[in-house]
N, C-alpha and C positions, 0 to 999 in steps of 0.2 A: 504493499499499500504506500510506503514512503516513496518508492520509485515512481509509482503512478501519480502521486500528489505532486512531485517535483516536476514531472512532465506537464502536468495541468497548468502549474504556475508559469512555466516557460512558454507554453503554446497559447495560453489564454483560456477564457471561460468557455469558448465554443467546444472544447475537448473535455469539459468537466465531467461528462458522463457518456459512456459508450453503451449503446443499446445491446442487450443480451444477444439479439439475433445477429448483430454485426460480429460479436466475438466468436459466435459459433461458426459463422461463414469463414472468418479469418483462420480459425483452427482447421476447418475442413479443407481450406485452400492449401494450407501448409502440408496436410497429410497427402493431398493429391500430388503436390509437387514432389514429395518424398517418393511416392509410388512411381511417378513418372521417371525419377532419376534411377531408381532401382531397376525398372523395366529397361531403361536405356543402357544401363551398365550390363545387365543380363544379355541384352541384344549384342553388345560389343564383345562379350566373352564367348569364344567358340565352344560349342558343345563337346563334351568328352565322349566322342564316338567310341573310343576304346572301352570305356566303361559299359556302354551300350552293348558292344560286342561280347564283353565278358558276361554280362547278365543274360544275353541270349544263349550263349554257349552253355552257361550253367543250367538253363532250362531245357535246352534241346538234348543235352547229354546227361540229364539228371538220372536216367535209368540205364546209362551207357555201360559198356564192358566190351570185351573182345568179341568181334563179330556183330556188334550191335549196329543196326541201320535206323537212323531216326525216321519217323513217319514223314511222308512227302510234305505235309504242311510245315513241319518243323525244318526240313531241309530247305524249303523255299524261304522260310522266315530268316534263317541264318544267311542264306545266299544274298538276299535283298540288303541285309546290313553290310555285308562285305562288298557287294557291288557298288555301294555308295561311298566307300572309303577312299580317301586321298592320302598322298604322302604327308601332307601337313597334319593330318589327323593323328599320325604316329611320330611327329617331330622329325621327319626326313626331308632332306633337300638333296638334289642331285650333285651338289658340289662337295658333299662330305667325302672324306678320304677313302671310305669303303668302296666307292664307285670309280675311283681313278685307275686308269690302266698303268701297271707298273712293269718293270723288267722281270723276266722269269715267269713262272707258272702263276696264273691269276689266283689270288687268295679269296676264299669265300668267307664272309662275315655273318655271324648269326647273332641276332638280338633276341634275348629271351624276355617275353612279357609275362607269361604265367604258365603254371603247370599244376595239375592235381591228378588224382587217380583216373578221373573220367575224360579229361581233355587237356590239351596244351595249346598255347598261342605263341608264335614266334615269327621272326622276319629274317629271310635270307637276302643278303645284299651281294650282288654279283657285279664285278667290273666287266668291261667288254671282253668277250671270249671266255668268261668264267663258265665252268661246267660243274653241275651236280650230276655225277654218273648214274646210270641206270640202277635203281634200287626199288625195294618193295615196301609195303605198309601192311604187315600181317594183322588181320582181323580189325583193320581200321577203316573208318570213314573220314576222308580228308577233303578239306576245302582250301583251295589255293587261289589267292587274289593277286594278280599282277598290278602293283601299285603304280609303277611307271616303267618305261622301257620297252624293248622288243626282244623276244626270246623264242627259240625253237623248242617245242615240247614233243617228245616221242614217248608213247606209252603202250603197254601191253597188258593183256590178261592171258592166263594159261588157256591154251586151246582145248575146247571141249566139244567141238563140232566135227572132229575127225577121230577115227579109231586110235586107241592107245598105241603109241609107237614103242615097239620093243626091239631088243637087240636082234632078234631073228629077222625082222623085216627091214632092217637098215642095210644099206649097201655094204657088203664086207670089204670092199676096196677102200672104204673111208674109215678113218680111225675116229670113233666116237668118244669124246671126253666123258668121264664118269659123271653122272648126275645131270646130264644135259636133258632139257625138256623143251617141248614145242610150245610156242606162245603166239598169239595173234595180235597184230597191231590194232590199236583202238584210236589213237591220235598220232598224226605226223604232220604237224603244222607249225607256222609261225604265228605267235600271238603278240599283238601290240596294244598297249594301253591307249584308249580305254577299251576294255573287253570284259565279258562276263566272267564270273568266278568259275574255275574248273572244280568239279566234284568227282571224286573216285570212291569206290566202295570196296569191301573186303574181297569180292570176287568178280567185280565188274567196273566199267568205267575207266579202266587203265590203271590197275593197282600198282603196277610197276612202271615208273616213269624216269625220264632223263630230261634235265633242263640245260640248255646252251644259251648263254647271253649273247645276243647279237650287238646289243648296246649295253650300257650300264642298266641294271634292273634291280628291282626290290620286289620280293614275293612274300606276301603275308600268308602264313600257313596255320590252319586249325586242324589238329589231329584228335580224333576221338576213337578209342583212347590213345594216349601217347605211347611211344616205344618204352619197353620195360624188359631189360635183359632177364631179370629174375623170373619174370612171368612168361618167358619164351618169346616175347615180341622184340626181337633184335633186328636191326636193320641189315638186310642182306643185299649185296651188290652183285651185278651179273655182267657177263660178257656176251655180246650178240654174235651170232653166226648166220649168214644168209641161208635160206631154206636148202639151196642146192649143195651146201657143204656136206649134208648127211642125207642125201636122197636114198630112198628105199623102195619097198614094194609099191609100184605105181597105183594098184587098186586101193590101197589103204591111205593114199595121200590126197591132198586137196587137188582140185583141177589145176592144170598148168597155168591158166590165166589168173588164178587166185593165189598162186604161191608167193607172190611178192608181199602178201599180207602176213605170211607166216615166217617166223624166225626161231632159231634155236637159242636158248638161253642157258648159260652155264654159271653156276655160282662161283664167285671170286672171293677168296679169303682176304686178299690184300688189294687195295686200290692205290696205284702209284700216282704221284703228283696231285693228290687231293689233300688240301689243307683247309680246314674250317676252323676259324678262330672266333671266340666268343667276345663280344663287346657289350658294355652296359647300355641298356635301353634308356633313352633320355627323353621319351615322349610323355604324354599324359599318363599318369599313374592309374593302376587299377586298385580300387578299394573293395575288398572282400566284404560281402554282405551276408 
């Protein structure tokens, strides 16, 4: 009241009493301005799309496990989140050191975002000519989103549409490596951002794939469930052989015009010139809920 009385003396009698209605309007106006400022600040703050991705993965893979395939509506829901993601959403720019071409064999950088028993989220950063060799995803459903760049992807599934190939119907003049198996090409194409998210399943969609960077690239991967050596889900690499390398009984083989789609895959214990280094993820953080 002393402050109000002092102001009245300075300004004159015309301010001696403020109507109650005017005070209410003034208070309401202040609240509105505060709300407007908060709304403007929120509009200027980019949404945490990574958090949205995490929450969606948590729901989609809630019942996950080896061999689990989410229902089609859940696959579509997660795909839509990934399709809309941009490099800035995960704090990436193409001028980062991970994407620069260096002397020698290109290094692959992995940024770890999150992992639990049901799923993992991570980003592979490839400089030009970087290669992630042909490998599998045992019992997994995998979503791969190319955030930027251009890369060649080749993927296979084990061939199930031809009779089982045995040692007896292979050409005896060819030396068959142990453990070799026939696979069918599912994808053999160049992908350039923007493009849709690629999805593979435990036994379909190209469970075994190889990435070759034509330019610098970043690929965001969601694996459900993640690799786990103790549970028998370890990453296996393969070497490819053209179909003609081990031709056999013509009656049990694919038609000649279809044979380019079939390749022999042999497990490889050691991959030369593959170096994947882990670096800290510096984008928006995931808050577990």
